[in-house]
Backbone bond lengths (Angstrom), bond angles and torsions (degrees), N, CA, C in turn:
res aa  C-N    CA-C-N  psi(-1)  N-CA   C-N-CA  omega(-1)  CA-C   N-CA-C  phi
1 M - - - 1.438 - - 1.505 109.39 -
2 I 1.289 114.19 146.41 1.445 118.73 175.89 1.514 107.48 -99.57
3 L 1.314 116.55 96.72 1.463 119.59 171.08 1.517 104.61 -94.84
4 L 1.316 116.98 101.34 1.440 121.68 -164.99 1.516 112.03 -82.66
5 V 1.320 114.16 138.00 1.448 119.81 -175.42 1.517 108.74 -104.28
6 A 1.327 114.54 37.97 1.437 117.53 175.46 1.494 108.75 -108.44
7 A 1.175 116.41 173.78 1.421 117.48 -176.67 1.499 111.74 -117.07
8 T 1.338 118.02 165.45 1.436 122.90 179.71 1.484 109.05 -139.48
9 A 1.211 117.78 159.13 1.441 120.91 -175.54 1.500 110.07 -93.82
10 L 1.293 116.20 156.00 1.454 123.68 177.43 1.512 106.44 -120.75
11 T 1.338 117.10 118.97 1.447 120.43 -173.28 1.508 110.47 -127.59
12 A 1.348 117.57 139.50 1.454 122.59 172.92 1.502 107.18 -155.19
13 A 1.342 117.14 -156.13 1.447 120.11 177.99 1.516 109.45 -60.16
14 C 1.333 117.01 133.84 1.453 120.61 -176.53 1.518 109.95 -103.59
15 G 1.321 116.17 141.99 1.449 119.61 176.95 1.500 109.82 -156.78
16 G 1.343 116.55 151.66 1.447 121.15 -177.91 1.512 111.60 -93.44
17 V 1.313 115.63 166.76 1.447 122.52 176.28 1.506 108.39 -137.12
18 E 1.304 117.56 156.43 1.444 121.45 -179.59 1.526 110.35 -70.32
19 P 1.337 117.98 134.54 1.462 119.78 177.16 1.522 110.73 -58.93
20 G 1.327 115.29 140.53 1.447 120.17 177.49 1.513 114.35 83.45
21 T 1.352 118.19 -0.44 1.456 120.88 -179.92 1.518 110.13 -69.82
22 S 1.321 117.13 138.28 1.465 119.78 174.34 1.508 108.92 -75.54
23 V 1.308 116.52 153.76 1.459 121.35 -173.54 1.512 110.52 -124.07
24 A 1.334 116.54 128.00 1.462 120.58 172.23 1.512 107.57 -85.82
25 V 1.350 117.64 128.74 1.458 119.42 -170.88 1.514 112.83 -104.27
26 A 1.305 119.02 -52.46 1.460 120.20 -166.11 1.513 111.11 -101.05
27 D 1.354 115.83 90.50 1.452 117.67 175.36 1.517 113.15 -136.54
28 D 1.333 117.10 -18.27 1.452 118.78 -175.21 1.525 113.21 -117.29
29 G 1.312 118.43 14.04 1.451 119.33 174.46 1.508 113.21 83.20
30 P 1.328 115.85 -178.85 1.455 121.37 -170.78 1.510 114.76 -69.46
31 A 1.348 118.96 -19.44 1.460 120.07 -176.30 1.518 112.11 -88.50
32 R 1.324 117.71 26.40 1.463 121.55 179.93 1.528 109.54 -123.49
33 P 1.333 118.55 96.98 1.467 119.48 177.43 1.524 110.11 -63.75
34 V 1.331 116.57 135.31 1.458 120.35 178.75 1.531 111.99 -118.59
35 A 1.319 117.92 -15.67 1.459 121.64 173.92 1.523 107.71 -157.52
36 W 1.318 116.24 147.86 1.454 118.32 -178.05 1.527 111.10 -158.99
37 W 1.315 112.71 162.18 1.464 122.47 176.79 1.518 106.11 -141.40
38 G 1.326 115.19 125.38 1.450 118.09 -178.58 1.511 111.33 -149.77
39 A 1.305 116.18 -164.35 1.461 121.73 178.46 1.508 109.05 -152.00
40 E 1.306 115.57 156.64 1.455 120.01 173.83 1.514 109.77 -149.10
41 G 1.331 114.37 158.34 1.452 119.22 -178.92 1.516 111.70 76.71
42 G 1.315 115.20 -158.42 1.459 120.57 -177.87 1.511 111.35 87.34
43 F 1.302 114.78 171.87 1.458 121.16 -178.35 1.525 108.47 -89.83
44 V 1.324 116.42 92.56 1.457 121.78 -178.24 1.523 108.74 -133.68
45 T 1.312 116.14 164.24 1.457 120.31 177.62 1.524 110.23 -71.31
46 A 1.313 116.02 161.28 1.463 120.49 178.44 1.526 111.14 -61.82
47 T 1.334 116.30 -39.49 1.466 119.65 179.15 1.521 110.85 -64.58
48 M 1.313 117.72 -44.86 1.457 120.44 179.65 1.522 110.37 -63.30
49 N 1.322 117.00 -38.84 1.453 120.53 -178.98 1.526 111.48 -61.66
50 V 1.330 116.80 -38.41 1.460 120.92 -179.18 1.527 111.44 -77.21
51 L 1.316 116.84 -37.18 1.459 120.35 -171.85 1.526 114.56 -90.41
52 R 1.310 118.81 -23.47 1.463 117.92 -170.36 1.527 110.75 -63.48
53 P 1.319 115.40 130.23 1.462 120.26 -179.58 1.518 110.44 -91.59
54 P 1.320 117.18 172.01 1.464 118.64 169.54 1.523 109.59 -59.43
55 R 1.314 116.41 147.34 1.462 120.34 176.30 1.532 109.67 -64.16
56 V 1.332 116.50 -48.02 1.462 121.40 179.56 1.523 109.11 -141.51
57 V 1.325 116.64 133.54 1.461 121.91 170.03 1.523 108.32 -128.41
58 L 1.331 115.86 129.60 1.465 121.81 172.99 1.521 107.45 -107.27
59 Y 1.341 116.05 127.25 1.462 121.24 179.94 1.525 110.85 -99.71
60 G 1.336 114.56 166.72 1.449 120.95 -173.35 1.510 114.86 -63.34
61 D 1.313 118.51 -20.76 1.462 120.81 179.16 1.524 112.50 -95.48
62 G 1.351 116.89 8.57 1.456 120.91 179.35 1.514 114.67 95.10
63 L 1.323 118.11 -5.90 1.455 120.99 178.80 1.526 110.10 -67.69
64 V 1.329 115.92 131.42 1.462 122.85 175.83 1.521 108.15 -117.22
65 I 1.316 116.78 128.57 1.463 121.43 175.99 1.522 108.35 -122.05
66 V 1.322 115.83 129.73 1.456 122.71 -176.78 1.519 109.24 -116.11
67 D 1.320 116.32 123.44 1.471 122.50 175.82 1.528 113.17 56.66
68 A 1.326 117.30 23.58 1.465 121.74 -177.63 1.526 111.81 54.58
69 S 1.338 116.56 26.91 1.462 119.33 -177.73 1.526 114.05 -136.61
70 K 1.336 118.09 -22.25 1.459 122.22 178.06 1.524 109.57 -127.31
71 R 1.351 115.98 151.01 1.451 120.87 179.52 1.518 110.76 -142.14
72 M 1.321 114.86 152.14 1.459 122.19 171.33 1.522 106.95 -155.74
73 T 1.337 116.81 169.60 1.457 120.47 -178.92 1.521 109.62 -126.65
74 L 1.338 115.57 128.27 1.452 121.66 176.44 1.525 109.71 -88.08
75 T 1.317 116.35 156.01 1.457 120.13 171.02 1.527 108.53 -70.78
76 D 1.332 116.82 165.07 1.462 120.19 177.89 1.526 110.71 -58.02
77 A 1.334 116.21 -40.04 1.462 119.88 -179.14 1.531 110.82 -66.06
78 E 1.331 117.09 -42.54 1.465 120.32 179.45 1.522 111.22 -64.81
79 A 1.326 116.07 -44.58 1.463 119.71 -179.37 1.526 110.49 -64.07
80 G 1.322 116.74 -42.74 1.453 119.97 179.24 1.512 112.34 -62.27
81 E 1.343 116.54 -37.42 1.459 119.95 178.21 1.517 111.73 -66.64
82 V 1.336 116.80 -41.32 1.461 119.85 178.47 1.520 110.51 -61.10
83 V 1.325 117.32 -46.63 1.459 120.51 -179.01 1.525 110.79 -63.57
84 A 1.322 117.31 -44.68 1.467 120.51 -179.49 1.524 111.30 -62.10
85 R 1.336 116.85 -40.87 1.461 119.68 -179.82 1.527 111.49 -70.02
86 M 1.337 116.90 -40.03 1.461 119.28 176.48 1.526 110.93 -62.49
87 E 1.326 116.65 -40.40 1.456 121.35 178.87 1.529 110.44 -61.75
88 K 1.333 115.64 -42.95 1.465 120.24 179.15 1.527 110.90 -64.47
89 H 1.340 116.47 -42.56 1.464 120.39 -178.80 1.531 112.15 -65.77
90 L 1.330 117.33 -37.66 1.460 120.26 -171.46 1.516 114.23 -94.90
91 S 1.320 118.16 -19.01 1.459 120.66 -179.90 1.530 110.51 -60.85
92 G 1.329 115.50 134.27 1.454 120.69 179.41 1.507 114.71 85.65
93 Q 1.343 118.10 -5.75 1.462 121.25 178.61 1.531 109.80 -84.77
94 P 1.326 118.41 148.24 1.466 120.58 177.51 1.521 110.79 -72.21
95 P 1.340 118.63 159.71 1.470 120.62 177.90 1.524 113.05 -55.59
96 T 1.341 117.14 -36.30 1.465 121.80 174.60 1.520 108.26 -127.02
97 A 1.310 116.37 116.74 1.459 120.98 -178.37 1.527 110.23 -76.98
98 E 1.328 115.45 151.08 1.454 121.17 175.68 1.523 109.04 -121.44
99 P 1.312 117.80 136.83 1.469 119.58 179.25 1.527 111.23 -69.03
100 K 1.314 115.52 160.04 1.459 120.76 177.99 1.533 109.98 -64.71
101 P 1.325 116.50 156.28 1.475 119.26 175.55 1.520 111.24 -55.01
102 G 1.304 114.67 143.41 1.458 120.10 179.56 1.510 113.75 96.67
103 A 1.329 117.37 -4.36 1.461 120.05 179.39 1.529 109.71 -68.71
104 P 1.312 117.31 139.23 1.472 119.41 178.08 1.531 110.68 -69.59
105 L 1.317 115.80 158.32 1.459 121.30 178.17 1.522 109.40 -78.49
106 V 1.318 115.99 126.39 1.464 121.30 177.80 1.521 107.87 -124.30
107 T 1.315 116.85 126.95 1.464 121.33 -177.89 1.520 110.75 -123.64
108 D 1.323 114.76 162.59 1.471 123.19 171.37 1.523 113.59 66.55
109 V 1.326 118.61 19.01 1.464 120.68 174.88 1.524 108.07 -115.27
110 P 1.326 118.26 150.44 1.455 120.01 -178.25 1.526 112.29 -67.53
111 D 1.336 115.45 152.94 1.458 120.84 169.01 1.523 108.39 -78.47
112 T 1.318 116.39 136.74 1.461 120.52 171.27 1.523 108.31 -78.37
113 V 1.331 116.60 138.22 1.453 120.82 177.17 1.521 108.68 -125.54
114 L 1.314 116.63 123.92 1.454 123.98 -178.79 1.518 108.59 -118.59
115 G 1.328 116.89 136.10 1.455 118.85 -176.60 1.506 113.00 -146.00
116 V 1.333 115.16 157.82 1.457 122.24 176.49 1.524 107.54 -151.68
117 R 1.323 116.11 147.78 1.456 121.37 175.07 1.524 107.77 -96.56
118 G 1.313 116.37 121.88 1.449 121.17 -177.66 1.518 112.99 -75.38
119 K 1.317 114.83 174.69 1.457 120.77 -179.57 1.520 111.65 -60.35
120 D 1.346 116.80 -29.12 1.463 121.24 179.05 1.527 112.79 -81.56
121 G 1.325 117.46 2.31 1.456 121.64 177.90 1.510 114.51 86.80
122 K 1.320 118.04 -4.29 1.460 121.14 -178.87 1.521 110.76 -87.84
123 M 1.324 114.14 156.20 1.452 120.99 -179.76 1.529 110.69 -86.00
124 L 1.297 116.24 136.99 1.455 122.55 169.58 1.518 105.96 -117.94
125 E 1.314 116.64 114.96 1.463 120.99 -173.01 1.515 110.40 -132.46
126 V 1.311 116.27 138.25 1.450 122.45 -179.80 1.527 109.25 -128.44
127 R 1.320 115.90 126.60 1.465 121.36 175.75 1.525 107.57 -98.49
128 V 1.337 116.31 132.80 1.461 121.11 -175.98 1.528 108.99 -128.46
129 P 1.320 118.20 103.62 1.467 119.82 179.31 1.524 112.06 -64.07
130 A 1.323 115.34 130.54 1.480 122.71 174.04 1.526 112.10 50.33
131 L 1.323 117.18 46.62 1.469 120.12 -177.27 1.522 112.09 -60.71
132 E 1.320 117.86 -44.83 1.461 119.44 -177.11 1.527 111.66 -65.23
133 Q 1.326 116.74 -36.95 1.458 120.06 -177.94 1.533 112.25 -78.30
134 L 1.331 116.87 -26.71 1.470 121.27 -174.45 1.524 112.06 -121.28
135 A 1.317 116.30 32.30 1.469 120.04 -175.04 1.518 112.69 -54.63
136 D 1.345 117.79 -37.16 1.462 120.64 -177.34 1.525 112.72 -69.93
137 F 1.323 117.11 -11.59 1.466 120.53 -177.12 1.530 112.59 -104.13
138 Y 1.332 117.00 6.10 1.458 121.50 179.45 1.530 110.19 -117.61
139 P 1.342 116.70 159.36 1.467 119.10 176.65 1.523 111.45 -57.15
140 K 1.325 115.41 144.41 1.454 121.60 -178.68 1.524 111.69 -58.71
141 Q 1.337 117.30 -30.77 1.468 120.58 -178.71 1.524 111.72 -60.12
142 L 1.332 117.17 -37.37 1.460 120.21 -179.79 1.522 111.19 -70.98
143 V 1.311 116.23 -39.76 1.463 120.46 176.81 1.525 109.55 -63.90
144 D 1.336 116.63 -41.86 1.462 120.31 -179.94 1.524 111.70 -65.92
145 A 1.334 116.77 -35.77 1.470 120.20 178.25 1.523 110.40 -63.39
146 E 1.334 116.73 -42.92 1.456 119.59 178.83 1.533 110.49 -66.28
147 K 1.324 117.47 -40.58 1.464 120.51 178.89 1.527 111.10 -62.23
148 L 1.326 116.67 -38.34 1.461 120.67 179.00 1.525 110.78 -61.27
149 M 1.332 117.00 -46.66 1.453 120.67 -179.33 1.528 111.12 -71.25
150 D 1.333 116.67 -34.61 1.463 119.85 177.35 1.525 110.18 -64.79
151 G 1.323 116.76 -32.54 1.456 119.65 176.20 1.522 111.92 -63.15
152 L 1.333 117.24 -37.53 1.464 120.32 176.05 1.523 110.66 -65.16
153 A 1.343 116.51 -39.65 1.461 119.95 179.10 1.533 110.90 -63.38
154 T 1.323 116.20 -42.91 1.464 120.54 179.28 1.521 110.74 -64.25
155 R 1.314 116.54 -41.96 1.461 120.54 -179.87 1.528 110.82 -65.65
156 A 1.339 116.90 -41.75 1.466 119.91 179.75 1.521 111.15 -64.30
157 A 1.334 116.96 -36.67 1.466 119.99 178.45 1.521 111.09 -63.60
158 A 1.338 116.51 -33.71 1.460 120.40 -177.53 1.520 112.80 -87.68
159 E 1.333 117.29 -37.41 1.459 121.23 -172.15 1.528 114.13 -111.55
160 G 1.318 116.72 -17.27 1.457 120.12 -171.21 1.516 113.79 -77.77
161 T 1.321 114.35 175.09 1.459 122.44 176.28 1.526 109.34 -116.83
162 D 1.322 116.28 166.37 1.456 119.93 -179.43 1.525 110.31 -64.89
163 Y 1.331 115.08 140.36 1.459 121.09 177.45 1.522 109.51 -98.17
164 A 1.317 117.00 135.86 1.463 122.69 174.63 1.516 107.50 -143.23
165 A 1.328 116.37 159.98 1.458 120.97 -178.49 1.521 109.47 -146.25
166 D 1.322 115.73 166.26 1.459 121.12 -179.75 1.521 112.11 -80.42
167 R 1.325 117.23 -16.58 1.459 120.81 -178.86 1.519 109.59 -120.56
168 V 1.319 115.73 144.58 1.460 121.04 -179.51 1.522 109.53 -134.10
169 R 1.306 114.64 155.69 1.468 121.65 174.38 1.521 107.93 -101.46
170 V 1.303 116.61 122.83 1.463 123.11 -178.23 1.526 108.68 -105.42
171 V 1.315 116.12 136.38 1.465 121.84 177.76 1.521 108.77 -129.00
172 A 1.329 115.39 132.07 1.464 121.46 176.07 1.520 108.61 -118.94
173 E 1.327 115.93 128.34 1.461 121.79 178.80 1.518 108.72 -121.69
174 G 1.320 116.10 127.36 1.451 120.62 -178.00 1.523 112.11 -68.52
175 V 1.318 116.17 153.04 1.462 121.66 178.39 1.521 108.55 -128.19
176 T 1.333 115.84 139.00 1.457 120.39 177.74 1.522 111.26 -87.02
177 S 1.330 116.12 -30.84 1.461 121.11 174.73 1.516 107.03 -145.38
178 A 1.297 116.84 146.83 1.459 119.77 -176.77 1.518 110.14 -149.80
179 E 1.324 114.28 142.23 1.447 120.45 173.90 1.517 108.61 -94.63
180 G 1.304 116.23 135.61 1.448 119.36 -178.17 1.521 111.07 107.33
181 R 1.302 115.66 164.83 1.455 121.33 -177.69 1.525 109.34 -99.06
182 P 1.336 117.80 120.55 1.465 120.27 179.70 1.529 111.24 -64.15
183 S 1.312 116.18 141.98 1.463 122.08 174.78 1.520 109.64 -87.25
184 P 1.322 117.74 158.56 1.470 119.69 174.43 1.523 109.93 -61.50
185 W 1.310 115.89 146.90 1.462 120.76 -179.99 1.532 109.76 -57.02
186 P 1.348 117.65 135.10 1.469 119.48 -176.77 1.526 112.49 -59.48
187 D 1.312 116.30 136.40 1.459 121.18 175.78 1.527 110.05 -58.87
188 D 1.308 116.48 145.06 1.465 125.26 175.65 1.522 113.90 75.24
189 V 1.339 118.68 -7.16 1.463 120.58 177.57 1.523 108.63 -93.29
190 P 1.349 118.20 127.10 1.474 119.73 179.26 1.525 110.90 -58.02
191 E 1.326 116.18 148.00 1.452 121.22 177.15 1.526 110.02 -99.56
192 P 1.339 117.05 147.20 1.471 119.40 175.76 1.525 110.62 -60.99
193 S 1.302 115.48 146.00 1.463 120.81 176.18 1.520 108.47 -130.15
194 G 1.312 116.74 147.29 1.449 120.95 -178.88 1.522 111.91 76.24
195 V 1.323 115.19 -159.93 1.457 121.32 -177.78 1.527 109.62 -83.47
196 V 1.310 116.44 130.85 1.463 122.04 177.67 1.526 107.89 -100.28
197 D 1.323 117.22 109.22 1.460 121.35 -175.36 1.532 110.21 -146.01
198 P 1.331 117.42 106.75 1.469 126.91 -6.28 1.532 112.39 -90.14
199 V 1.357 116.50 -18.97 1.460 119.16 179.69 1.523 109.38 -137.02
200 W 1.328 114.35 162.07 1.467 122.21 173.17 1.513 107.32 -111.35
201 Q 1.333 116.60 138.65 1.452 119.05 178.85 1.521 110.38 -137.62
202 R 1.330 114.96 151.25 1.460 121.44 179.12 1.526 108.67 -154.71
203 D 1.318 116.81 135.69 1.460 121.80 172.49 1.517 108.14 -91.89
204 V 1.330 116.11 126.67 1.461 120.24 -173.78 1.529 109.64 -130.69
205 E 1.312 115.52 162.77 1.461 121.48 177.31 1.519 108.65 -146.44
206 G 1.319 116.96 -178.38 1.453 121.80 176.35 1.515 112.79 61.58
207 A 1.335 115.33 -134.78 1.463 120.76 -176.55 1.517 112.19 -60.44
208 A 1.338 117.26 -36.96 1.462 120.35 -179.70 1.520 111.25 -65.58
209 A 1.336 116.68 -41.07 1.463 120.21 178.81 1.521 110.79 -64.84
210 R 1.331 116.24 -42.72 1.466 119.03 179.40 1.520 110.88 -65.55
211 A 1.319 117.43 -36.43 1.460 121.04 -178.55 1.521 111.90 -67.62
212 I 1.342 117.24 -42.24 1.465 118.54 -176.53 1.524 111.22 -72.56
213 T 1.336 118.19 -37.33 1.467 119.43 179.14 1.521 111.50 -69.98
214 K 1.333 117.12 -26.90 1.461 120.56 176.03 1.521 110.89 -77.72
215 A 1.344 115.88 -40.23 1.459 119.87 -177.20 1.522 112.20 -72.00
216 V 1.331 117.31 -33.47 1.467 122.02 -178.85 1.527 108.02 -124.86
217 P 1.320 118.48 76.21 1.466 120.70 -178.06 1.523 111.52 -67.90
218 A 1.305 115.69 158.39 1.464 120.82 179.68 1.514 110.36 -56.55
219 G 1.330 115.78 136.23 1.457 120.41 176.95 1.517 114.18 85.57
220 R 1.328 117.26 2.86 1.459 118.82 -179.27 1.528 110.05 -67.35
221 P 1.334 118.91 133.48 1.459 120.78 -179.95 1.518 111.34 -59.16
222 H 1.348 114.98 150.04 1.466 120.95 -176.40 1.525 111.69 -54.57
223 D 1.337 117.71 -43.25 1.462 119.33 -176.51 1.519 112.90 -75.00
224 R 1.341 117.16 -4.74 1.455 120.29 176.31 1.525 111.45 -100.34
225 S 1.360 116.68 7.35 1.454 121.36 -179.85 1.528 111.43 -106.74
226 L 1.328 116.04 20.88 1.465 121.62 179.49 1.523 110.02 -85.98
227 F 1.326 115.72 132.74 1.466 120.83 179.57 1.528 109.46 -137.74
228 R 1.326 114.89 144.80 1.459 121.14 -179.26 1.523 109.30 -110.91
229 T 1.324 115.84 128.74 1.459 120.46 178.81 1.523 110.43 -74.45
230 G 1.319 115.39 173.49 1.462 119.59 177.93 1.505 112.84 -62.87
231 S 1.352 117.21 -24.79 1.470 120.60 179.02 1.523 112.48 -86.68
232 G 1.346 117.01 -2.74 1.456 120.33 176.23 1.516 114.99 97.36
233 T 1.331 119.11 0.15 1.462 121.55 179.28 1.529 110.38 -80.55
234 V 1.336 115.91 137.61 1.455 121.18 -178.03 1.529 109.73 -101.12
235 F 1.329 115.64 134.31 1.462 121.91 178.53 1.526 109.48 -132.55
236 V 1.323 114.89 156.12 1.455 121.49 165.10 1.527 106.56 -94.54
237 L 1.318 116.37 125.24 1.462 121.35 -179.43 1.524 110.40 -100.73
238 S 1.329 115.94 135.06 1.457 122.73 176.38 1.523 107.87 -138.58
239 W 1.333 116.81 162.13 1.461 119.74 179.63 1.519 110.57 -161.58
240 R 1.313 115.68 165.57 1.458 122.15 168.04 1.519 108.26 -148.57
241 Y 1.342 115.43 159.56 1.454 120.22 175.91 1.531 109.83 -70.66
242 L 1.321 115.79 141.53 1.454 120.14 173.44 1.521 110.15 -77.63
243 L 1.315 116.00 151.71 1.458 122.12 179.35 1.527 110.13 -86.81
244 P 1.340 117.40 163.74 1.474 119.51 -177.29 1.521 114.15 -53.90
245 H 1.338 118.11 -44.24 1.463 118.46 -178.88 1.532 111.70 -71.59
246 E 1.308 116.86 -23.39 1.468 119.68 175.70 1.517 111.53 -76.78
247 Q 1.316 117.58 -13.47 1.453 121.73 -179.51 1.518 112.72 -98.84
248 S 1.327 117.56 3.33 1.456 121.50 -176.93 1.521 109.35 -121.64
249 P 1.345 118.24 87.95 1.462 120.81 -175.59 1.522 112.95 -56.96
250 A 1.342 118.04 -27.10 1.451 119.88 -176.60 1.523 112.35 -80.02
251 S 1.344 117.48 -13.05 1.453 120.74 -176.59 1.518 110.29 -78.42
252 P 1.352 117.39 146.23 1.468 119.51 171.60 1.520 108.26 -71.64
253 V 1.311 116.53 108.70 1.460 120.92 -168.00 1.521 110.34 -107.33
254 P 1.338 117.80 123.21 1.457 118.95 168.28 1.521 108.45 -62.06
255 H 1.327 116.85 148.27 1.457 118.52 -177.36 1.507 110.75 -130.40
256 R 1.288 115.17 157.64 1.451 122.85 -179.84 1.513 109.91 -99.99
257 K 1.313 115.61 132.75 1.448 119.74 170.35 1.518 109.10 -81.99
258 G 1.340 114.40 150.38 1.456 117.11 -178.28 1.496 111.67 -67.30
């Protein structure tokens, strides 16, 4: 299985907040992202582009999920501090930051996306092209915002527990040639229909979710993830767990652009 350790951006209505404003965090439950760090774009495969989760998401109840694979819970005070600091770092920044003159040209790397939900409930999001490569050419506040979220990722890796969910996102990518013997398509998992260009994806739950996680366990080698549909087409199957806000259709959900 490809449990991707890349990040994705979360985008919705954007709005600013006054610097130094205190932030109320826990009022709408776990399906309300209040701060996040992700990435979008870059030179990646179609499967990775569809599957990559946000690097870090902090929810209103203090839940932190990293790479859709690790989780931990902050205290109300810790969560409030993270949101307040992210708000301070991002307030006054343009929606897309530009490096200072003289920055070298960097291509094929993802844009960093940093976001926070303000006290008014609106999203404040900043996209920063090649932030890691051009850190010296961007305002210190943006670098500090990324460091703050990276600290949560490091802490979750050391202290957190494995993250799992009842719903998963399944991606099938066609192969023209493959080494290894394809397995029969997993029972209860929908099969792609029509033309797959470049990938087929489906969010599933229940029996289908259990079937795909059993058929493609974490760490399975790429050539062992080959499956043949009933019509004889061979695909590489990959998946990841969906996040809480991705499992709540009624929630106002930030979204990632491809």
